[in-house]
C-alpha positions, 0 to 999 in steps of 0.5 A: 876524900880528896885534895888537902882542903874543903869548903863546906856550905850549910843552908836554906832555901826561901820557897819562892826562888827554890825552882830557880836555885834547883835549875841554876846549881848543876846547870851553871853553879857547878860547872863554874865552881869546877873550872877554877884551877884546883877545885877538884869535886863539888857535891850537893846535898839534901838533909835527910832529918834535921838540920839546914835544908841542904849541903854543898861540899868543895873538895880543893887541892888546898886551902890556897884554892879558896884564896886564890884570885882565879876563885876571888874573880869567879866570886865577884863576877856573879851572872845574873842568874847567879845574882838571881839563885843566891838571893834566895838563900837563907841562913848560910854557914860557910867556912873553909877548912884543911884536912888534918886526916882521913882514911885510905879510902875515896868513897862517894857513898849515898849519905854523908854525915857532918859533925860540926864540932866546937871545943868548949874554952881551951880544949882546941888542942886537944881536939885538934890532937885526937882528930889528927892522931887518934880518929883513924882507929876509932872512925875507921871501924864504925860499922857502915863508914866508908870513908871520913876526914876531918879538918880544921877551919881556916877562916881567912879564906872565906872573910873576904866580902865579895859581891856572891857575899854581899847578895847572900848577906849575913853569912855565919862561920862553922864550928872550928873543927869538922867531921865527915863520914860518908855512909852507904845506908842511912840506917847505920845513922842512929849508931854513929850518933850515938858515938858523938855526943859520948865523945863530945862529953869525954873531949870537952865538945860540943857535937852538931850531927846532920845527915844528908842524901846526895843529890848530884856531884861533879869532878875535875877529870885529868884533860879538862874534862868535867 
């Protein structure tokens, strides 16, 4: 994992607009997002099992990038293609997160496990402390995990009602905490899924675990070439 913050987006697509979205995403949307200063990498995934059909992850230099004038201007200036494509989005869950901790390795694996974490009342500080200080010893030792990151939500940067937000309509906020696990072998999913309910009962937190397969991605490179 790179950067100090991420923008995590889960969503479904209306079948009538799927062809449009599939063409728009790699040809216009990802390059447009990566042209915003501070956006380091963008990736799009398809669900492998249950959960929202798609997951998009943007890694940014820091949380300020997601409320920067350049990014807000981009969100307020959708192209006609963007307007048509976003109108097909359904059930979007979208939240900005600041990084709490991550492993030393930066690996873009074939799959990512998203773990949305909602602590019980009063348990937020304990969950945060674990994710920030104890996750390294626990998550780094899980079989099949090549990289990981833990995050806390930063709702202020995604609460602005922009033109793009108006097109999409109702957008739900994700959970207060998020953990991402990069895995190269989808066969280890079962063991990883078993870890989180046990952890959740111990920490008094609800976990929502979904596996996603990498479709494609785009990264910013020094010198301005993506």
